N, C-alpha and C positions, 0 to 999 in steps of 0.2 A: 969567086974563083974556088970550086968545088974540093974540097980536101976530102981524103977517106972518111973522116971521122962525120963530115956533116952528109956523105954519103950513104953512112951506116942509119944515122939518125932520121932522114928522111924514110929508109927501110923498113928502119923499126914503127914509125909514125905510121905509114902507110900499111902496115900489118895491124898494129892497132887498132885503125879507124876501120881496116875491113872486119877483127873481130867483132867490134862493136856494134859495127853493122850488121853483121850474122846473127850477134846474141839478140840485137834490137829485131830484127824480121822473124826468129824465132820466139821469140817473146811474142810478139803481134800474131805470129799464126798461132799459136798456144792460146794465146788470150782471146782470138777471133774463134776458136775450135769451142775453147770454153763456153766462150759466147754462145756459140753454134746449139752446144749439147744443153744450154740451161733454155735456151729458148724453147728446144722441142719439149724439153722437160716439163717446162711452164705449160707450152700449149697441148702435151700431151695429158697432164692434169686437168688442164682446164677445160678440155674435150671429156674427161674422163667424170669430172666433177659435172658437166653440162648434160651428160646422159644420165648419170645418177640424178640430177634434177628432173630431169624429163619423166625418166621411170618413176619416179614419187608423185610428179604432177600427172603423170598418166593414172597410178595406182591410187593418188588419191581423187581423181576425178570419175575411176572406176567405183571406187567406195562410195563417193556423193550420189552417182546414178544409181548405185544396187539401194540405196537408203531412201534415195527420192521413190523407186520404182515399189520399194519395201513400204515404205507410207503410204504413197497412193492405192496399193494393194489393200493394206489394212483401211482404208479409208473407203475403196470402194467395198470393200467386205462388210464393215459396220452399216454402208447406206445401204445396202441390198439385203442385208439382216434387218435394218429399221424398216425398209420396203415390206418385206416378207412378211414382220410380225405387223404392220400397219393393215398389208391384206389380210392378214387369217383373222384379225379383229374387225374386219370388216366383216367377213364371211362369218365369223361369228357372232356378230350383231344379227345379220342377215337373218343367219339360222335361229335363233331366238324368236326372231319374230315369224316366222313361218313356222316352228318346230310344233306349238300345241295344235295347231289347224291340222299341220301332218300326219302328227299322231293319231290325233283324233279321227282324220279320214281312213286309218287303219283299222281302227275300234269298228268302223262301220264295212268292211268288208268280212265276212262270215267266215273264210278258212282263218285270216288276220284274227280276228275278235276271238275264236276256238282256241288259236295258239297264246292268243294272249293270255285267256283265262285258263289253259292248264299251266303255263309259265306260273301265274300268280297263286294256283293250288298248293305246287308243287313247293314252292317257295313256304307259303304256309306251312304246309304240312314238315317241313323242315325246320322253322322256326318256330310257330304257333304251340305251345307246350297243354296249354287249357283246352281239354277238346270235349267238354261236358257242353260247353253252350259257343255257338257259334254263328253270328251273324253274317249274312253277304248282302253289302250295301251297292245296288244298282239304279240307274236310272228305271223309273214305273215300265217304261218302254221296254226295257232289257230282262225284265225280271222273269217272261216266260222262255227268254233266250238264254242268254249268258249265266243267268241267275240259275236258271235249273243245270246249267251245263256245269256251273261252280258247286253245285250241291252234288251233283252225281260224282263228281272229282274228288271230292272231300269225305263225301261217305266210302267209298274205294279207298281211300288214306287213311281211315280209321275214325274218321269225326263223329259225334254226335248230337244229335239236337241242333238240326242245323237249320236256319230260319232263311229265307230269302227277304229282305226288308228295301223294298221301294223307297227310293230318295229323290226328290227332285232337285233338280239344279244341281246334281251331283257332275253331270259329264261324261265323257266316255271314261269306259273302265269299271274298275271296282273296288271295293273296300273289304277285305275281310278281315271282320272283330272277332278277338276270343278273350274274352276277360277284359281284364287291362291293357290287351297290345293289341295293336293295329296295323295290320301289313295294304297297306295306300297303292293300289295299282288303276290307280286314277292318272290322269294325264297332268293333272297336279303333282300329284306324289310324286310321279317319275320323271317329272323335271326340277324337284325341290332343290336336288341339290346341284346346285349349277356348277360348282365345281368341278363334279365327276364329269358330267353330262360334258360341259366344254371340254375335258380332257379327251373322250370319247370323240368328240368332233374334231379335235386335233389331230387324233390318231384316224379316223376316217379321212380327213384331207390329205394325210402324208401319205397315205394308201392309193390316194386318186391321183395326186400327184406324179407321185412315183410310177405308177401306171403309164401316167400320160407322159412321163419325160422316155418310157422304154419305148411308147411307141404302141402300147397293148390296150385295149377297152377296158374303161375303167366296171 
């Protein structure tokens, strides 16, 4: 048998249960929203970190590739320089084998020989101080040609007491002797300073190679 008191208790209990249910549902909703927000935040951070790691990996790979290219380029440059030096050394050695004969061949040509004698006499006039006694040494076969040309050139330069002295085995060229000084313009004398001649050969090789790269005749 229901009494008014029982009805009131039932109503209050029902209302309390409904409020508890609403609070539970609201709390569950908030927890779900918070969990969802946290999940979205975690995913966003994970994506950002992944993008950052990817950028770092790409940048590291780019730097590694650049270093590899630079190292390879340096290695190729070194190999090219080594190959060039080997080539030049070979050319110089070959030139040294040919130079004596090539220079002597110039002496056999009258115009070249006259220019050779003139250059030697001009250098003697500028460097030799003792003009009292001068000897021009040449091969016996050149005494009447190159020897007399040198005598005439030195007389014009102010030298006195000039003797043309035939020297067998002297080879192409001439020597001008004054006092204790000697200007050696023979093939052996001209090629005596290997370092200087090699320097001039390298300069000539550079000139020829430079013109070859430009496509112009050497």
